[in-house]
C-alpha positions in Angstrom: 10.7 -29.9 -94.4 12.0 -26.2 -93.2 9.2 -24.1 -90.4 8.4 -21.2 -92.4 7.7 -19.7 -88.5 5.7 -16.3 -90.2 2.7 -18.1 -91.2 2.7 -20.9 -88.7 2.5 -17.9 -85.8 -0.1 -16.0 -87.9 -2.1 -19.1 -87.9 -1.6 -19.9 -84.2 -4.1 -17.4 -82.5 -6.9 -18.8 -84.7 -6.5 -22.9 -84.1 -9.6 -24.1 -82.4 -11.4 -20.7 -82.8 -14.4 -20.4 -85.0 -12.9 -18.9 -87.9 -12.0 -20.3 -91.1 -8.4 -20.6 -92.2 -8.1 -19.5 -95.3 -4.4 -19.9 -97.1 -4.3 -18.1 -100.0 -1.5 -17.3 -102.4 -0.1 -18.5 -106.2 0.6 -22.7 -106.9 3.7 -23.8 -105.7 4.2 -20.9 -103.2 4.1 -23.3 -99.9 0.6 -22.9 -99.3 0.4 -27.4 -98.7 3.9 -27.2 -96.6 2.4 -24.9 -94.0 -0.5 -27.3 -93.5 1.8 -29.9 -92.9 3.6 -27.6 -90.9 0.3 -27.0 -89.1 -0.6 -30.8 -88.8 3.0 -31.7 -87.2 1.7 -28.3 -84.7 -1.7 -29.6 -83.9 0.0 -33.1 -83.5 2.4 -31.2 -80.9 -0.6 -29.9 -78.8 -2.0 -33.1 -78.2 -4.3 -33.6 -80.9 -5.1 -37.7 -82.4 -4.3 -38.6 -85.9 -7.7 -39.8 -86.1 -9.1 -36.2 -85.6 -7.5 -34.9 -88.6 -8.8 -34.9 -92.0 -6.4 -34.0 -94.6 -7.8 -33.8 -98.6 -5.8 -32.6 -101.6 -8.1 -32.0 -104.1 -5.0 -31.5 -106.7 -4.8 -35.5 -106.0 -6.7 -38.3 -108.4 -7.5 -40.2 -105.1 -10.4 -37.2 -104.6 -11.4 -36.7 -107.7 -14.4 -38.1 -106.7 -15.0 -35.6 -104.3 -15.4 -32.8 -107.2 -18.4 -31.4 -106.1 -19.9 -30.0 -102.3 -22.3 -33.2 -102.3 -20.2 -35.5 -101.9 -17.4 -33.7 -100.2 -19.7 -33.7 -97.5 -21.2 -37.2 -97.4 -17.3 -38.2 -97.4 -16.7 -35.9 -94.6 -19.5 -36.8 -92.7 -18.5 -40.5 -92.8 -14.8 -39.3 -91.6 -16.6 -38.0 -88.4 -17.3 -41.0 -85.9 -17.1 -39.3 -82.3 -18.1 -36.1 -80.9 -14.4 -35.1 -80.4 -13.5 -31.9 -82.5 -12.1 -33.0 -85.7 -9.7 -30.6 -87.7 -10.5 -30.2 -91.4 -7.1 -29.3 -93.5 -8.3 -28.9 -97.3 -5.9 -28.3 -99.8 -6.7 -26.6 -103.1 -10.7 -25.9 -102.3 -11.6 -24.3 -105.3 -11.4 -27.7 -107.5 -14.6 -28.7 -105.6 -17.9 -27.1 -107.0 -19.7 -25.1 -104.7 -17.2 -25.8 -102.0 -18.6 -22.9 -99.7 -21.8 -24.8 -99.7 -20.3 -28.2 -98.2 -18.2 -25.6 -95.9 -21.1 -23.9 -94.4 -22.8 -26.8 -93.6 -19.7 -28.6 -91.6 -19.6 -25.5 -89.6 -23.0 -26.1 -88.9 -23.5 -30.0 -88.4 -20.2 -30.7 -86.6 -17.5 -29.9 -84.3 -15.0 -28.8 -86.4 -11.9 -26.4 -87.0 -11.3 -25.6 -90.7 -8.2 -24.9 -93.0 -8.5 -24.3 -96.3 -6.0 -23.5 -99.4 -6.8 -21.7 -102.5 -4.9 -20.6 -105.7 -7.4 -17.7 -106.5 -8.0 -14.7 -104.6 -11.8 -14.3 -105.7 -12.1 -17.2 -103.2 -12.8 -14.6 -100.7 -15.2 -12.5 -102.7 -19.1 -13.5 -103.6 -19.1 -17.0 -102.6 -18.1 -16.5 -99.3 -19.3 -13.0 -98.7 -23.0 -15.0 -98.9 -22.2 -18.4 -96.9 -19.6 -17.4 -94.5 -19.6 -13.9 -93.9 -17.8 -12.7 -91.0 -16.1 -16.6 -90.2 -13.7 -16.5 -92.0 -9.8 -15.2 -91.8 -7.4 -14.8 -94.4 -3.5 -15.5 -94.4 -1.6 -14.9 -97.5 1.0 -17.0 -98.3 3.9 -15.7 -100.5 7.1 -17.2 -102.0 10.1 -17.5 -100.3 11.5 -14.0 -98.7 15.2 -13.3 -98.8 15.4 -14.7 -95.4 13.3 -17.8 -96.1 15.5 -18.3 -99.2 18.7 -18.1 -96.9 17.7 -20.9 -94.4 16.5 -23.0 -97.3 20.3 -21.9 -98.7 21.9 -23.3 -95.5 19.7 -26.3 -95.0 20.1 -27.5 -98.7 23.2 -26.5 -99.6 26.1 -27.0 -96.8 28.7 -24.9 -98.9 29.8 -21.5 -97.7 28.6 -19.2 -100.2 29.5 -15.1 -101.1 26.7 -12.9 -99.4 26.6 -10.6 -102.5 26.1 -13.9 -104.8 23.7 -15.4 -102.9 21.5 -12.2 -103.2 22.5 -11.9 -106.9 20.8 -15.5 -106.7 17.9 -14.4 -105.2 17.4 -12.0 -107.8 17.4 -14.0 -110.5 16.0 -17.3 -109.2 13.1 -15.6 -107.4 11.2 -17.5 -104.4 9.6 -20.3 -105.4 10.6 -23.0 -102.7 10.8 -26.1 -105.2 13.9 -24.1 -107.0 16.1 -24.2 -103.5 16.0 -27.5 -102.5 17.9 -28.7 -105.1 20.7 -27.2 -107.2 19.2 -26.2 -110.4 20.6 -24.7 -113.3 19.3 -21.2 -114.2 18.2 -22.9 -117.3 16.2 -25.3 -115.9 15.1 -23.8 -113.2 13.6 -21.2 -115.9 11.8 -24.4 -117.2 10.3 -25.3 -114.0 9.0 -21.8 -113.2 7.4 -21.7 -116.7 5.8 -24.6 -116.5 4.1 -23.4 -113.3 3.4 -20.0 -114.8 1.7 -22.3 -117.4 -0.3 -24.2 -115.3 -1.6 -20.8 -113.6 -2.5 -19.4 -116.9 -4.3 -22.4 -117.9 -6.0 -23.7 -114.8 -6.1 -20.8 -113.2 -7.1 -17.8 -115.7 -7.9 -19.5 -118.8 -10.4 -22.1 -117.3 -11.8 -20.4 -114.3 -12.5 -16.9 -116.2 -13.5 -18.8 -119.4 -11.0 -16.6 -121.4 -11.4 -17.1 -125.3 -8.5 -15.1 -126.9 -5.5 -16.5 -124.5 -3.4 -14.8 -127.1 -4.3 -11.4 -126.3 -3.9 -12.8 -122.7 -0.4 -13.3 -122.7 -0.1 -9.7 -124.5 -1.5 -8.0 -121.6 0.7 -10.4 -119.2 3.9 -9.2 -121.5 2.6 -5.4 -121.3 2.5 -5.8 -117.5 5.7 -7.2 -117.3 7.8 -5.0 -119.3 5.9 -2.3 -117.1 6.5 -3.4 -113.8 7.7 -0.3 -111.5 5.4 1.9 -114.1 2.1 3.4 -113.5 -0.5 2.6 -116.1 -4.1 1.9 -117.2 -6.1 -0.4 -118.7 -6.3 2.9 -121.2 -2.7 2.8 -121.7 -2.9 -1.3 -122.2 -6.1 -1.0 -125.1 -4.1 2.7 -126.6 -0.8 0.4 -126.8 -2.3 -2.3 -128.6 -4.1 -0.1 -131.2 -0.8 1.5 -132.1 0.2 -2.3 -132.8 -3.1 -2.0 -135.3 -5.1 -4.1 -132.6 -8.2 -3.0 -131.2 -9.0 -4.1 -128.1 -11.7 -2.5 -125.5 -10.6 -1.4 -122.5 -13.0 -3.7 -120.2 -11.6 -6.5 -121.7 -7.9 -5.4 -120.5 -9.6 -5.0 -117.2 -11.4 -8.3 -116.6 -7.9 -9.7 -118.1 -6.1 -8.0 -115.2 -8.5 -8.7 -113.4 -8.3 -12.4 -114.0 -4.4 -12.3 -113.6 -5.0 -10.8 -109.7 -7.5 -13.6 -109.2 -4.5 -16.1 -109.6 -1.8 -14.2 -107.7 0.1 -14.0 -111.4 -0.1 -10.0 -110.6 -0.9 -7.7 -107.6 -2.7 -4.1 -108.5 -1.3 -1.6 -106.1 -3.3 2.0 -106.1 -1.9 5.1 -105.9 -2.8 7.4 -102.8 -2.6 11.1 -102.3 -0.6 11.4 -99.8 -1.8 15.6 -98.8 -5.2 14.5 -99.9 -5.4 11.2 -98.0 -6.8 10.0 -100.7 -6.9 6.7 -102.8 -6.7 7.6 -106.5 -8.4 5.8 -109.2 -6.5 5.9 -112.1 -2.8 5.1 -112.9 -2.4 1.9 -110.8 1.2 0.0 -110.5 1.0 -4.1 -111.0 3.6 -6.1 -109.5 4.6 -9.7 -110.4 4.1 -12.5 -107.5 7.4 -13.5 -107.7 10.5 -12.1 -110.2 12.0 -15.5 -111.6 8.4 -15.4 -113.6 9.6 -12.3 -115.6 12.6 -14.4 -116.5 11.4 -17.7 -117.7 8.8 -15.9 -119.4 10.7 -13.2 -121.3 14.5 -13.6 -120.4 16.9 -11.5 -119.6 15.5 -8.1 -118.3 18.7 -6.3 -116.9 17.2 -3.2 -117.7 14.1 -3.5 -115.5 16.9 -3.7 -112.6 14.8 -0.5 -111.0 11.8 -1.9 -111.4 12.5 -5.4 -110.3 13.8 -3.8 -107.4 10.7 -2.6 -106.3 8.8 -5.7 -107.0 11.3 -7.9 -104.3 10.4 -4.9 -101.7 6.7 -4.6 -102.4 6.6 -8.5 -101.7 8.5 -8.3 -98.7 6.5 -5.4 -97.8 3.1 -7.7 -98.3 4.6 -10.4 -96.4 5.3 -8.4 -93.3 1.2 -7.7 -93.3 1.8 -3.7 -94.7 -1.0 -2.4 -96.9 0.9 -0.8 -99.7 0.2 2.3 -102.0 2.2 4.2 -104.1 2.5 7.4 -102.9 1.5 11.4 -105.2 2.9 14.2 -103.6 2.0 17.0 -106.0 3.8 16.0 -108.9 6.2 13.5 -107.5 5.9 10.4 -106.7 6.9 8.2 -103.7 7.6 4.8 -104.4 5.7 3.0 -102.0 3.6 4.1 -98.8 2.9 1.2 -96.6 0.7 1.4 -93.6 0.2 -1.3 -91.0 -1.7 -0.7 -87.6 -2.1 3.1 -88.0 1.5 3.6 -88.6 3.1 4.4 -91.8 6.3 4.3 -93.6 7.3 6.1 -97.0 9.9 4.1 -99.9 12.0 5.1 -102.1 13.7 2.4 -104.5 16.4 2.5 -106.9 19.3 0.8 -108.4 22.3 3.0 -107.8 22.6 6.3 -106.5 25.2 7.4 -109.2 25.0 11.4 -108.8 24.0 14.2 -107.1 20.7 14.7 -109.1 19.5 10.9 -108.2 20.5 11.6 -104.7 18.4 14.4 -104.5 15.2 13.2 -106.2 15.2 10.0 -104.1 16.0 11.2 -100.7 13.9 14.9 -101.6 10.8 12.8 -102.4 11.1 11.7 -99.1 11.8 15.0 -97.1 9.2 16.9 -98.9 6.5 14.2 -96.5 5.7 16.8 -93.5 5.1 13.9 -91.0 7.6 11.9 -88.6 7.0 8.4 -89.8 9.8 6.1 -90.8 11.6 7.3 -94.6 14.0 4.7 -96.4 15.6 4.6 -99.6 16.7 1.4 -100.6 19.4 0.6 -103.6 22.2 -2.0 -104.4 25.3 0.6 -103.1 26.9 -1.6 -101.1 29.2 1.2 -99.7 27.0 3.9 -99.6 25.6 4.4 -96.0 24.8 8.0 -95.1 21.6 8.7 -94.3 20.2 12.5 -95.1 18.2 14.4 -92.6 16.9 11.5 -91.0 15.9 9.7 -94.2 18.0 6.3 -94.0 19.9 4.5 -96.3 19.1 0.7 -96.9 22.0 -1.5 -98.9 18.9 -3.8 -100.3 19.6 -7.0 -98.6 19.9 -5.2 -95.5 16.3 -3.8 -95.9 14.8 -7.4 -96.6 16.9 -8.9 -92.9 16.3 -6.2 -90.9 13.2 -7.0 -88.3 11.7 -3.9 -87.5 11.4 -0.9 -89.8 
Protein backbone atom coordinates (compact mmCIF):
# COMPACT_ATOMS: atom_id res chain seq x y z
CA UNK A 1 0.00 0.00 0.00
CA UNK A 2 1.47 3.34 -1.09
CA UNK A 3 1.26 6.27 1.27
CA UNK A 4 -0.47 9.34 -0.14
CA UNK A 5 1.12 11.86 2.21
CA UNK A 6 -0.92 14.89 1.14
CA UNK A 7 -4.12 13.39 2.57
CA UNK A 8 -2.54 12.12 5.76
CA UNK A 9 -1.02 15.57 6.32
CA UNK A 10 -4.45 17.12 5.80
CA UNK A 11 -5.99 14.76 8.37
CA UNK A 12 -3.29 14.85 11.07
CA UNK A 13 -4.08 18.34 12.43
CA UNK A 14 -7.62 17.13 13.19
CA UNK A 15 -6.82 13.80 14.91
CA UNK A 16 -8.39 13.85 18.40
CA UNK A 17 -10.10 17.14 17.61
CA UNK A 18 -13.88 17.39 18.06
CA UNK A 19 -14.65 17.91 14.36
CA UNK A 20 -15.99 15.04 12.27
CA UNK A 21 -13.53 14.38 9.45
CA UNK A 22 -15.30 13.69 6.13
CA UNK A 23 -13.31 12.38 3.14
CA UNK A 24 -15.23 13.04 -0.07
CA UNK A 25 -14.56 12.10 -3.69
CA UNK A 26 -15.62 9.97 -6.61
CA UNK A 27 -15.77 6.21 -6.08
CA UNK A 28 -12.43 4.41 -6.41
CA UNK A 29 -10.43 7.61 -5.93
CA UNK A 30 -8.69 6.10 -2.90
CA UNK A 31 -10.79 7.21 0.09
CA UNK A 32 -10.82 3.72 1.64
CA UNK A 33 -7.05 3.48 1.27
CA UNK A 34 -6.64 6.82 3.04
CA UNK A 35 -8.75 5.41 5.90
CA UNK A 36 -6.44 2.37 6.10
CA UNK A 37 -3.41 4.66 6.15
CA UNK A 38 -5.06 6.64 8.93
CA UNK A 39 -5.65 3.43 10.87
CA UNK A 40 -1.94 2.64 10.64
CA UNK A 41 -1.16 6.17 11.82
CA UNK A 42 -3.40 5.67 14.86
CA UNK A 43 -1.58 2.43 15.69
CA UNK A 44 1.75 4.27 15.47
CA UNK A 45 0.36 6.87 17.88
CA UNK A 46 -0.45 4.17 20.43
CA UNK A 47 -4.16 3.63 19.85
CA UNK A 48 -5.16 0.04 20.64
CA UNK A 49 -6.68 -2.10 17.91
CA UNK A 50 -9.86 -2.74 19.94
CA UNK A 51 -10.49 1.00 20.19
CA UNK A 52 -10.75 1.43 16.41
CA UNK A 53 -14.09 0.50 14.82
CA UNK A 54 -13.92 0.22 11.04
CA UNK A 55 -17.02 -0.35 8.91
CA UNK A 56 -17.35 -0.35 5.11
CA UNK A 57 -20.99 0.00 4.17
CA UNK A 58 -20.39 -1.26 0.64
CA UNK A 59 -19.65 -4.66 2.19
CA UNK A 60 -22.55 -7.09 2.49
CA UNK A 61 -21.22 -7.91 5.97
CA UNK A 62 -22.78 -4.68 7.21
CA UNK A 63 -26.00 -4.76 5.17
CA UNK A 64 -28.01 -5.08 8.40
CA UNK A 65 -26.80 -1.59 9.35
CA UNK A 66 -28.63 0.11 6.50
CA UNK A 67 -30.50 2.55 8.75
CA UNK A 68 -29.43 4.90 11.53
CA UNK A 69 -31.01 3.04 14.53
CA UNK A 70 -29.27 -0.24 13.65
CA UNK A 71 -25.93 1.54 13.17
CA UNK A 72 -26.32 3.33 16.50
CA UNK A 73 -27.04 0.09 18.39
CA UNK A 74 -24.11 -1.67 16.73
CA UNK A 75 -21.65 1.07 17.73
CA UNK A 76 -23.13 1.25 21.23
CA UNK A 77 -22.48 -2.48 21.69
CA UNK A 78 -18.92 -2.16 20.39
CA UNK A 79 -17.97 0.62 22.85
CA UNK A 80 -17.16 -1.35 26.00
CA UNK A 81 -14.86 0.96 27.98
CA UNK A 82 -14.55 4.62 28.95
CA UNK A 83 -11.56 5.10 26.64
CA UNK A 84 -11.80 7.12 23.44
CA UNK A 85 -12.90 5.13 20.40
CA UNK A 86 -12.12 5.92 16.78
CA UNK A 87 -14.92 5.39 14.26
CA UNK A 88 -13.82 4.90 10.63
CA UNK A 89 -17.04 4.64 8.61
CA UNK A 90 -16.58 4.07 4.88
CA UNK A 91 -19.23 5.13 2.30
CA UNK A 92 -21.55 6.45 5.01
CA UNK A 93 -24.17 7.63 2.49
CA UNK A 94 -25.30 3.99 2.19
CA UNK A 95 -26.87 4.30 5.66
CA UNK A 96 -30.29 5.94 5.67
CA UNK A 97 -30.40 8.97 7.99
CA UNK A 98 -26.75 8.39 8.87
CA UNK A 99 -26.37 11.98 10.08
CA UNK A 100 -28.72 11.31 13.03
CA UNK A 101 -26.61 8.36 14.15
CA UNK A 102 -23.35 10.32 13.81
CA UNK A 103 -24.81 13.21 15.79
CA UNK A 104 -25.79 10.77 18.56
CA UNK A 105 -22.27 9.29 18.64
CA UNK A 106 -20.92 12.76 19.38
CA UNK A 107 -23.47 13.31 22.14
CA UNK A 108 -23.35 9.91 23.83
CA UNK A 109 -19.78 8.60 23.48
CA UNK A 110 -16.14 9.62 23.66
CA UNK A 111 -15.33 9.21 19.97
CA UNK A 112 -13.22 10.60 17.14
CA UNK A 113 -15.13 10.18 13.88
CA UNK A 114 -13.88 9.77 10.31
CA UNK A 115 -16.29 9.27 7.42
CA UNK A 116 -15.99 8.79 3.69
CA UNK A 117 -18.68 9.53 1.15
CA UNK A 118 -19.09 9.45 -2.62
CA UNK A 119 -21.59 12.28 -2.82
CA UNK A 120 -20.78 15.95 -2.31
CA UNK A 121 -24.31 16.66 -1.12
CA UNK A 122 -23.45 14.85 2.10
CA UNK A 123 -22.37 18.33 3.12
CA UNK A 124 -25.63 20.05 2.29
CA UNK A 125 -28.89 20.15 4.20
CA UNK A 126 -28.42 17.02 6.31
CA UNK A 127 -25.16 18.09 7.87
CA UNK A 128 -26.24 21.71 8.12
CA UNK A 129 -29.12 20.57 10.33
CA UNK A 130 -27.40 18.08 12.59
CA UNK A 131 -23.69 18.82 12.53
CA UNK A 132 -23.39 22.55 11.83
CA UNK A 133 -19.88 23.79 12.60
CA UNK A 134 -18.69 20.36 13.74
CA UNK A 135 -17.19 18.84 10.61
CA UNK A 136 -14.30 19.40 8.24
CA UNK A 137 -14.27 18.20 4.64
CA UNK A 138 -11.12 16.67 3.16
CA UNK A 139 -11.54 16.14 -0.60
CA UNK A 140 -9.81 13.08 -2.08
CA UNK A 141 -8.96 13.16 -5.78
CA UNK A 142 -7.64 10.55 -8.18
CA UNK A 143 -3.86 10.35 -8.48
CA UNK A 144 -1.87 13.47 -9.23
CA UNK A 145 0.95 13.15 -11.73
CA UNK A 146 3.45 12.93 -8.86
CA UNK A 147 1.42 10.19 -7.18
CA UNK A 148 1.15 8.41 -10.53
CA UNK A 149 4.98 8.40 -10.78
CA UNK A 150 5.17 7.00 -7.24
CA UNK A 151 2.80 4.19 -8.23
CA UNK A 152 4.78 3.43 -11.40
CA UNK A 153 8.09 3.25 -9.54
CA UNK A 154 6.54 1.01 -6.86
CA UNK A 155 4.68 -1.45 -9.09
CA UNK A 156 6.89 -1.43 -12.20
CA UNK A 157 10.65 -1.72 -11.89
CA UNK A 158 11.67 -0.94 -15.49
CA UNK A 159 12.91 2.54 -16.38
CA UNK A 160 10.51 4.53 -18.54
CA UNK A 161 10.93 7.56 -20.77
CA UNK A 162 9.70 10.72 -19.02
CA UNK A 163 7.64 11.90 -21.98
CA UNK A 164 6.10 8.47 -22.44
CA UNK A 165 5.13 8.47 -18.77
CA UNK A 166 3.20 11.71 -19.11
CA UNK A 167 1.47 10.48 -22.27
CA UNK A 168 0.50 7.36 -20.32
CA UNK A 169 -0.96 9.54 -17.54
CA UNK A 170 -2.67 11.73 -20.14
CA UNK A 171 -4.41 8.69 -21.59
CA UNK A 172 -5.00 6.59 -18.48
CA UNK A 173 -5.82 9.25 -15.90
CA UNK A 174 -5.43 8.80 -12.18
CA UNK A 175 -7.74 6.09 -10.83
CA UNK A 176 -5.35 4.23 -8.48
CA UNK A 177 -6.54 0.74 -9.48
CA UNK A 178 -5.35 1.30 -13.07
CA UNK A 179 -1.77 1.88 -11.97
CA UNK A 180 -1.30 -1.13 -9.70
CA UNK A 181 -1.29 -3.65 -12.57
CA UNK A 182 -0.10 -3.65 -16.17
CA UNK A 183 -3.38 -2.97 -17.96
CA UNK A 184 -3.59 -2.49 -21.69
CA UNK A 185 -5.33 0.71 -22.76
CA UNK A 186 -8.39 -1.28 -23.80
CA UNK A 187 -8.67 -3.20 -20.53
CA UNK A 188 -7.99 -0.04 -18.49
CA UNK A 189 -10.86 1.77 -20.20
CA UNK A 190 -13.12 -1.20 -19.49
CA UNK A 191 -12.32 -0.91 -15.76
CA UNK A 192 -12.80 2.88 -15.84
CA UNK A 193 -16.08 2.56 -17.74
CA UNK A 194 -17.35 0.13 -15.09
CA UNK A 195 -16.42 2.63 -12.34
CA UNK A 196 -18.21 5.36 -14.27
CA UNK A 197 -21.31 3.20 -14.79
CA UNK A 198 -21.46 2.39 -11.09
CA UNK A 199 -21.23 6.08 -10.20
CA UNK A 200 -23.94 7.00 -12.71
CA UNK A 201 -26.29 4.28 -11.46
CA UNK A 202 -25.74 4.47 -7.69
CA UNK A 203 -24.72 8.06 -7.04
CA UNK A 204 -26.71 9.80 -9.76
CA UNK A 205 -29.71 7.89 -11.15
CA UNK A 206 -30.76 6.16 -7.91
CA UNK A 207 -29.84 8.93 -5.47
CA UNK A 208 -31.53 11.70 -7.47
CA UNK A 209 -34.36 9.50 -8.79
CA UNK A 210 -33.56 10.36 -12.41
CA UNK A 211 -36.06 8.78 -14.77
CA UNK A 212 -34.71 9.80 -18.17
CA UNK A 213 -31.30 8.09 -18.12
CA UNK A 214 -30.88 8.55 -21.87
CA UNK A 215 -31.22 12.33 -21.46
CA UNK A 216 -28.73 12.25 -18.58
CA UNK A 217 -26.24 10.50 -20.84
CA UNK A 218 -26.76 13.18 -23.48
CA UNK A 219 -26.07 15.93 -20.92
CA UNK A 220 -22.89 14.12 -19.88
CA UNK A 221 -21.76 13.83 -23.50
CA UNK A 222 -22.37 17.54 -24.05
CA UNK A 223 -20.35 18.42 -20.93
CA UNK A 224 -17.50 16.09 -21.92
CA UNK A 225 -17.47 17.49 -25.46
CA UNK A 226 -17.17 21.02 -24.04
CA UNK A 227 -14.36 20.61 -21.50
CA UNK A 228 -12.50 23.90 -21.54
CA UNK A 229 -15.46 25.82 -22.99
CA UNK A 230 -17.87 28.01 -21.06
CA UNK A 231 -21.54 27.13 -21.36
CA UNK A 232 -24.82 27.44 -19.51
CA UNK A 233 -27.85 25.25 -19.00
CA UNK A 234 -29.58 27.29 -21.70
CA UNK A 235 -26.79 26.46 -24.16
CA UNK A 236 -27.41 22.77 -23.49
CA UNK A 237 -31.19 23.12 -23.85
CA UNK A 238 -30.75 25.09 -27.09
CA UNK A 239 -28.44 22.38 -28.44
CA UNK A 240 -31.03 19.70 -27.71
CA UNK A 241 -33.69 21.87 -29.34
CA UNK A 242 -31.56 21.96 -32.51
CA UNK A 243 -31.58 18.15 -32.34
CA UNK A 244 -35.42 18.15 -32.18
CA UNK A 245 -35.37 17.27 -28.47
CA UNK A 246 -37.21 19.67 -26.17
CA UNK A 247 -35.61 19.92 -22.71
CA UNK A 248 -36.36 22.38 -19.91
CA UNK A 249 -33.41 24.47 -18.73
CA UNK A 250 -34.20 23.54 -15.12
CA UNK A 251 -33.95 19.86 -16.01
CA UNK A 252 -30.48 20.43 -17.48
CA UNK A 253 -29.36 22.22 -14.32
CA UNK A 254 -30.82 19.46 -12.13
CA UNK A 255 -28.85 16.87 -14.08
CA UNK A 256 -25.64 18.91 -13.93
CA UNK A 257 -26.21 19.33 -10.20
CA UNK A 258 -26.59 15.55 -9.79
CA UNK A 259 -23.38 14.95 -11.77
CA UNK A 260 -21.58 17.40 -9.50
CA UNK A 261 -22.97 15.60 -6.47
CA UNK A 262 -21.52 12.31 -7.69
CA UNK A 263 -18.16 13.96 -8.46
CA UNK A 264 -18.43 13.18 -12.17
CA UNK A 265 -18.15 16.91 -12.89
CA UNK A 266 -16.76 19.97 -11.13
CA UNK A 267 -18.40 23.34 -11.79
CA UNK A 268 -16.05 26.35 -12.10
CA UNK A 269 -17.66 29.80 -11.94
CA UNK A 270 -16.36 32.87 -13.77
CA UNK A 271 -14.70 35.69 -11.85
CA UNK A 272 -14.62 39.28 -13.09
CA UNK A 273 -11.02 40.29 -12.36
CA UNK A 274 -11.68 44.03 -12.62
CA UNK A 275 -15.04 44.02 -10.89
CA UNK A 276 -13.85 41.47 -8.30
CA UNK A 277 -17.14 39.58 -8.36
CA UNK A 278 -18.30 36.09 -9.22
CA UNK A 279 -20.44 35.98 -12.35
CA UNK A 280 -23.52 33.77 -12.57
CA UNK A 281 -23.46 32.81 -16.24
CA UNK A 282 -21.27 30.84 -18.65
CA UNK A 283 -19.43 28.53 -16.26
CA UNK A 284 -17.00 25.76 -17.13
CA UNK A 285 -17.29 22.11 -16.14
CA UNK A 286 -14.35 19.75 -15.73
CA UNK A 287 -14.42 15.99 -15.28
CA UNK A 288 -13.12 14.36 -12.08
CA UNK A 289 -10.65 12.26 -14.06
CA UNK A 290 -9.82 12.68 -17.73
CA UNK A 291 -9.76 8.89 -18.27
CA UNK A 292 -13.56 8.92 -17.97
CA UNK A 293 -13.77 10.99 -21.17
CA UNK A 294 -11.66 8.48 -23.12
CA UNK A 295 -13.42 5.46 -21.60
CA UNK A 296 -16.88 6.75 -22.51
CA UNK A 297 -16.25 8.63 -25.76
CA UNK A 298 -13.13 7.16 -27.33
CA UNK A 299 -10.18 9.10 -28.73
CA UNK A 300 -10.42 12.84 -28.13
CA UNK A 301 -7.12 14.19 -29.47
CA UNK A 302 -8.94 17.19 -30.93
CA UNK A 303 -9.78 18.16 -27.34
CA UNK A 304 -6.17 18.16 -26.15
CA UNK A 305 -6.25 21.80 -24.95
CA UNK A 306 -9.36 21.14 -22.87
CA UNK A 307 -7.87 17.90 -21.51
CA UNK A 308 -4.71 19.76 -20.43
CA UNK A 309 -6.88 22.42 -18.79
CA UNK A 310 -8.69 19.65 -16.94
CA UNK A 311 -5.40 18.21 -15.64
CA UNK A 312 -4.22 21.64 -14.46
CA UNK A 313 -7.59 22.33 -12.81
CA UNK A 314 -7.46 19.09 -10.81
CA UNK A 315 -3.89 19.82 -9.73
CA UNK A 316 -4.96 23.23 -8.41
CA UNK A 317 -7.83 21.63 -6.49
CA UNK A 318 -5.50 19.01 -5.00
CA UNK A 319 -3.30 21.84 -3.75
CA UNK A 320 -6.21 23.46 -1.97
CA UNK A 321 -6.92 26.36 -4.31
CA UNK A 322 -10.35 27.86 -4.93
CA UNK A 323 -10.49 28.01 -8.72
CA UNK A 324 -12.32 30.37 -11.06
CA UNK A 325 -12.36 31.11 -14.78
CA UNK A 326 -11.16 34.71 -15.13
CA UNK A 327 -12.92 37.40 -17.16
CA UNK A 328 -10.91 40.51 -18.03
CA UNK A 329 -12.87 42.85 -20.30
CA UNK A 330 -13.40 40.76 -23.46
CA UNK A 331 -10.65 38.23 -22.77
CA UNK A 332 -10.62 35.04 -20.74
CA UNK A 333 -8.01 33.87 -18.24
CA UNK A 334 -8.18 30.08 -17.99
CA UNK A 335 -7.70 29.99 -14.22
CA UNK A 336 -7.70 32.42 -11.33
CA UNK A 337 -6.69 30.36 -8.29
CA UNK A 338 -6.89 31.69 -4.72
CA UNK A 339 -5.52 30.35 -1.45
CA UNK A 340 -4.90 32.13 1.86
CA UNK A 341 -5.44 35.53 0.27
CA UNK A 342 -2.93 34.94 -2.53
CA UNK A 343 -3.69 34.42 -6.22
CA UNK A 344 -2.09 32.85 -9.24
CA UNK A 345 -3.17 33.28 -12.86
CA UNK A 346 -2.74 30.48 -15.41
CA UNK A 347 -3.18 30.13 -19.16
CA UNK A 348 -3.15 26.60 -20.60
CA UNK A 349 -2.67 25.70 -24.26
CA UNK A 350 -1.35 22.74 -26.23
CA UNK A 351 1.47 24.41 -28.20
CA UNK A 352 2.83 27.91 -28.68
CA UNK A 353 2.86 27.27 -32.40
CA UNK A 354 3.17 30.82 -33.72
CA UNK A 355 3.64 34.42 -32.66
CA UNK A 356 -0.10 35.03 -32.58
CA UNK A 357 -0.58 32.23 -30.03
CA UNK A 358 2.34 33.48 -27.92
CA UNK A 359 0.92 37.01 -27.95
CA UNK A 360 -2.53 35.77 -26.96
CA UNK A 361 -1.50 33.48 -24.10
CA UNK A 362 1.10 35.79 -22.58
CA UNK A 363 -0.75 38.99 -23.52
CA UNK A 364 -3.88 38.02 -21.63
CA UNK A 365 -1.84 37.59 -18.45
CA UNK A 366 0.26 40.72 -19.00
CA UNK A 367 -2.95 42.76 -19.15
CA UNK A 368 -3.68 41.89 -15.49
CA UNK A 369 -2.47 44.80 -13.42
CA UNK A 370 -1.24 43.19 -10.20
CA UNK A 371 1.88 41.47 -8.88
CA UNK A 372 0.55 37.96 -8.30
CA UNK A 373 2.37 35.11 -10.15
CA UNK A 374 1.33 34.39 -13.72
CA UNK A 375 2.04 31.20 -15.68
CA UNK A 376 1.56 29.80 -19.17
CA UNK A 377 1.41 25.97 -19.19
CA UNK A 378 1.88 24.05 -22.47
CA UNK A 379 3.30 20.87 -23.97
CA UNK A 380 6.18 22.74 -25.64
CA UNK A 381 8.95 20.72 -24.04
CA UNK A 382 11.81 22.88 -25.34
CA UNK A 383 10.21 26.33 -25.17
CA UNK A 384 11.52 27.81 -21.95
CA UNK A 385 11.32 31.60 -22.23
CA UNK A 386 9.44 33.81 -19.82
CA UNK A 387 8.03 37.14 -21.00
CA UNK A 388 8.00 40.19 -18.73
CA UNK A 389 7.70 38.07 -15.60
CA UNK A 390 5.11 35.64 -16.97
CA UNK A 391 6.71 32.21 -16.56
CA UNK A 392 6.34 29.38 -19.05
CA UNK A 393 5.98 25.83 -17.71
CA UNK A 394 6.13 22.54 -19.57
CA UNK A 395 3.10 20.64 -18.27
CA UNK A 396 5.03 18.07 -16.21
CA UNK A 397 7.27 20.78 -14.77
CA UNK A 398 4.16 22.58 -13.57
CA UNK A 399 2.64 19.41 -12.10
CA UNK A 400 5.82 18.53 -10.19
CA UNK A 401 6.69 22.02 -8.92
CA UNK A 402 6.23 22.01 -5.14
CA UNK A 403 5.40 25.69 -4.70
CA UNK A 404 3.83 27.99 -7.27
